Structures are given as structure tokens and as C-alpha cells.
N, C-alpha and C positions, 0 to 999 in steps of 0.2 A: 503493500499500499504506499503510494507517493504521500510526501508530506502534505497538508493540506485541512481543512476543517475537519474532515472525516477522519483522518488519523488521529488528530487532537482528541475528536470525542470518543474515539475508540480506545485511546491509551486512559482517558480520564475512566471509562467504563470497567477496564481491566482492573486499574487500581481501586475502583469502588469494590469490585469482587474479590480482591485480594490476590490479583495475578499480577506476574510481571510481564513485560513486554519486550520481544525479539522484533527491531524492526529489520526487514530483510531487504536487500538491495536487489530490486526487481529486473534490474539492467545485467545483472550477472548471466551468464549462460547456464542453462539448466544441469549441467555437472557440477559446476560451482554451488549454484543455490541448492541442491542436493545435499552435498557435503558440509554447508552450512546447517541446514535443516538437521542432519544428522547429528551435528556437533551441538546444536542448541535443544534438541529433544523437545520441540513443544508438545502443549497437549491440544491446542487450537491454532488453526491456522485461519485469519482473518484476512479478506480482502473486499474488494467492491462488492463483491457478489454475496457476501456474508461470511459466517463462520463455518469450519469444519472441524469436528472433533478428530483427532489423531492419536496414535499411541506413541506417546512420550513419557515424561517425567515431572512430576510438580517440581516446582520451587520450594526453596525454605520461606518460612515466615519472615516477612520483612522485606524481601528481594524485590525491586523495582522494575530493574530493566536489564537485559542483557544486550551486549553489544560486541560485535566481531572485531578484533583488531584489523587494521587497514591491510596487512598482509602486503607489505614491499619486501619482505625479506622470504617469503614462502607461504604456505599454508595459513590462513588466519585462525585464532583462536577465540573463544566467547567469553568475554570477560563479564561476572555478575557484580553489580551495584545494588546497594540496599536504600530504600528509602530515605535512611538518615544520612549516607552518602550524598545523594542526589540534592538533599536539603542543604547540606552543608556546604557541597557546592553553588547552590543558587544564592544562598547568604552571602558568602565568601565575595563571590565575584559579583554580585549586586551592590555590595557597600563599597567595593574597590571601585567601581564604575561610577558610584555616586548616584545611582539610579533614583527618580524622585517622582513625584505625582505629575503625571502628564507625559511622562516616557511609556513607548509602545515598542515591544519588539518584531522585527518582520525575521521570521525563519524560513529561510530559503536554500538551505543546504540540505543534503540529502540525510534524513535521518536516522539512517542505517550507519552513519559514522556518529562517532559521540560528539563532534563539534557543532553537527546539525541538531542532534537530539536534545542536547543540553539547552539549547535556545527555547525547544518546547517545554521542557521540563522546569527550566528557570522561570519561565512565565506563570506556569500551573502551580510551582512553590510559591511564588511571592505574589501571586495574583495580578500581576502587569498585564496590561492589553498585549495580545499576541496576533499578528496576521501572519497564516502560513499558507505557502505557495507551492504547488509541486517541484518546482525549480526556478533557478535564478536565470533571471534575464533584466536587461537594463530598465525594462518596460514595468516588470513587476516590482522594482524598487521604486521606480517612480509613482507608480499608483500607490505602493503602501505609506510612501512619505505623504502624500496628499491625503491618506486615509488616518493619517497620525503616528506614524512609525517613526521614532527617533533614533532607536539603536538596531545594530545587524550585526550578523557575525559572518564574515566572508573569508574567503582565500585569495592568495594574491592575483590570480588571473580575473577572478571576479572584479576584484577592485579596480583593475586597470581598464574596465568596461563602463564604471560610472562616474558621474560626479561625486567625488565625496564629502563635499558640502553639503549636501542633500541631508545627511545624517549628522545627529549630534555627536554620535560616537559609533565608532567602527571597530569592533575586536576582530583582529586579523591572526589566524592561524594557519595550519597545513603547512605549507612548503616555505622554503626560506623567504622572508619579506624582502621587498625591493629596497634598493638602498634609499631613496628618498621618499618620506613618507609624509602626507599632511600631517598637521598639528591634532587632528581628531581622532587619528588611528592609533590603538593601544596593541601592540603586539603581545601574543600569548605562547606559552609555551606547556605543554601538556600532551597526553597521551589517553587513549581508550581507557587504559588502567587507572587513571586518576581522575575520571569522569570528566573531562574537559581541561580547559587550562589552568594552571595552579599559579603559575609565574607570570606575572603581566609588567611588561617592559623592565624584564629583570630583577624585579622585586616579587617575593613569594607572597601569596594571599594570606590574609589573616589565618594562624592555625596550621599553614604547611611550614614544614621545616624541610630543609636542602642542606644536603650533606656531600662534599666531592671528596671521594674517595680514589687515590690513585688516577686522579683524571676523571672517574666515572661518578654521574650524577646519581646519588640516591634520594629519594623522595619518601616523606610520611605525614600524614594529615587523614583528617576525619572523612574526604571525601573519595579515598581511594577505594578500589574494589575489594569485596569480602573475598573472593578467590575465581578459579576458573571453573567453566560450566562443568569439566570432567572430573571435577572433584579434588584438583592439584591445587596446593597453595601457591599464591604469587608472591607472597611477603615473608620476611624472614621471622624469626622468634621474635623480634622487637618491632615488628610491624613496618620497616623499612623495606622500599621497593627499589631494586636495582634495575635502573632505566635502561642501560645498554647504550646511553649517551654519555659523549665525551664534553667535558665543560668546566668552567673555570670561573671564580670570582674576579671581576674587574670592576675596579671603583664602587664595591659595594653592590653590584649587580651581578646576576648569573647569565654568563656568556655560553651558550649551547654550541659547540661546534659541529657536531653530527653524530651519526650512529658509528659505535664501534667497527662493525663492517664497512662503514663507506671509508675509513681513512685508507689511503694507499701509500705503501712504504714503496719507493720504487728506488733502487739502487741504496738504500739506507737512507734516503729524503723522504719526509711525511710531505704528502699532498691531500687536501680536502676538497673533494669534487665541486663542493658548493662554491669556493673560490675561485677555481678555473671557470666554473659556469658563468659565475658574475663578470668576469674579466671577458668572456666571449659573448655575452649578452648584448653589449652594444656595437657588436661586427657589422659592417653592412654585409647583407648577404644571408644572415642566420636569423632564423624565425623561431627557434628552439632548439636548446641542447641540453644534453645530459652527458655526464663525466662519470667513469669509472673505471675501477683496476682491473687488470686482466691479468691472471698467470703468466709469468714470462721466465724463460730458463735463465735469461742473462742477468735480468733488472729484478727479478724476485715478482714484482706485479709492473705492467707498464701502464700509462696512462691512456686510455682511450676516450673519444668524444665521439657522440652519437648526435648527429646535427639534421635539423629540418631546415633546408636552404629556402631563402624567400623566391617568390616567382622570379623567373630570370637570371638567377645566381648560380653559379657552380663554385662553391668555396674550394680552394686548393690547401693542401695540408700545409703547404710550405707558408703560405699567408697566414694560416690559423696560428701555427706556431709563433710567427713572429708577433702575430697581434698580442699572445699571451706574454711574452718575453717583454712587452714594453712597460708591463706592470708587474709581473710576477717572475721568480726564479727561473732559470731555463728548464729545470725538472719537472715543472709545472706544464709544460708544453705537450699537448698529446702525441704520442708516438704513431697513433693509429686513428683516422677517421672514417666513421661510417655514416654516409649518407640515408636517411630514413624518411619515410612518409611522416611519422609521428613519433612522438617520444610517449610511451606509455605510462600513464599515471593514475593514481588513485583519484578517488572522487574528490580528495581534497588538496590534489595537485601535487603531491610526492612523487617524484619519478620512481620508476620501477627498475632500479638500477641492476639487481640480479637477474631480472627478465631479459634486460638486453644481453649481459653478459652470456647468459644460458643459450641465446640464440647462436652465439658464435660456434658452439658445440654441434650444431645441428648440421 
């Protein structure tokens, strides 16, 4: 069921009946949807045609939502968030954003991802007005603003398609944010396991603890998941979540550099893909780009770039390497370039690097 009034109403009814909700991404191919349904094990499947009872297993008392991870590094898992966690997230984020009487939310991101679902649950918990639409479009944003929406959660690709001043505040999550941001944009760091963003503009929300251990970010707070749907624990014995992200404190703010698995070590030098992507983003002839490390017998890993060329352009590797070297050390320059029609991304705009690397073995 896509985001919209019917989805919001069905979520309310499920909560009233003591059920939890698992929003399924209907855009997925049948095989992927079947795998997710097996992992979530629902007892009711609801769509526009109504409810169908199926053989699943009940959730625990207090469970509110089940959410699949984005799956950028493999098959997704299903996280379980309780009503207490959802409420803690809603109150902490609303307090940090200074949500006040007269504010209203626009929900336009897929509810199958925690960033989209959290807008809906935040509004339901706090009682803030909510406008829910099936998908993001610039027209939907403009219509929502005319109807009273002042707050919205977006990803970078959506932000680039609207006039930001339409909203009082824009919460930006998903992929790496653009370098130049309007003053009314708040960047967030979080994940499915944290029930949406828990660090806003580098500052943890009230009640959120952040610990960086050997460069790895650990999180603890009341909005974190209870556990995984398969029954396995997600937190350690002290309720800390190991995020798998590498980061550091800089000037009192948390700076997240990327996933552990994304870091490329080539010839002993460290290269962050997102830094190279940023360097190539402004190069003429490149419409989209993704960078990843590929195993290499000489260098350990080699920097590869997958590029979507702008119409009428044929980017050359010599020009691409030269462009990167203008602003970055020479070992950051891609050793191989692959021209592709599109970069596979999650619904929140994160590139699926492992998918691109995997294609090279086929």
C-alpha cells in the first residue's frame, strides 16, 4: 500500500487493534517481495482491495512497526520498533526541530523506509497535521504547502527538484547531502535500527548517546529497535548499537565518513567513495556517478567509477582522472571507468555499490 490517506488510516486501525505494521515496498519484483514477506511473517496482508489473513506469527505486546533495512550491502533484514521507541523518536525530533502550533508535515517518501514512515508516525504521535501523498513530485510539494504543510523530510535528489523556501524546515536524510545547503535544511544521521535520524546537523538528539570506538560509531537511546524479526539481538548487553559506520568528532559535531565496507584501501592509501563522487559531480558530461573499490592483485583494491554520461557526452578516463587530481590526491583518481545507463539506488538515494561491483563478475 502506497503512502496516502488510506495507508495512514490502516496504520491507525492496526495500532488500535494491537497490531504492528510492516510497510512493504510494492515496487520490488515479486521474488524480492516474497523474501521480505517471509522475513516479516505477517498475519494480515492489507492492500487497496482489503485485508487477507495469512499464516504468520504474532508480534510481541508493545511492538509498533517492522521496517526492512535498505539493503545496500545485501539482503535486507527486518527491524522491530516498539511504541515506546516510536514515541521517543517523535518527541525528540519534534523538540529539536521546534515544531509548533501551525506546523504540518508532508509525508512523500516511501513508508517502506524508516525515513518516510517516521514522518507518518511522528505526526500521529504528536497530533501534528499530516498530508500524505503516494510519491514525491514537485507538484505534490507545492500543493501540500498551499494546504498548510510547513515541514517535510526529503532526500537529496528530491531537494534538488523543489524550491526549498516553500517549507519552514526540510529534514534531509538518505544519501550524502550536497555541499551547499539552504539555511532551512537540517541534515540527519540515522538508520532503520534507530527509527529514523538521531543526530541532527552533527548534534545527537536529546536522550541519544554517541560513542566512537576505534573509528566506529556506536549509538544508544530510547528510540532504537527492540531487535530483529528473526529473534536475533541487535544491541549488545549494554544496549549499544554498533552501526558499522566510520566517524569522528570534529568541533563538537559527529562527522560520519561512510560505511566500513565502503572504504577503499588502494596501495595502502585510504579513499572514501563519496569524496571522489563529490569531486566528479561538477564535471561536465557526468549526470550521475558511483565509486567503489574492486579487488585488484596489484593494489589490493582499485578505485572504479560507474558513470552516467550526460546526453551528447562521452567522458574519457584520462579527463576523469585529471579532474579528480585537481582537488584530491592522485590515488583517489579512478583506475577504471564503466559507462552505465543508471546508478542503482535505494529509495532514499543511497547507491548500491555492491551491486555494481557484483556485476563485474558476471
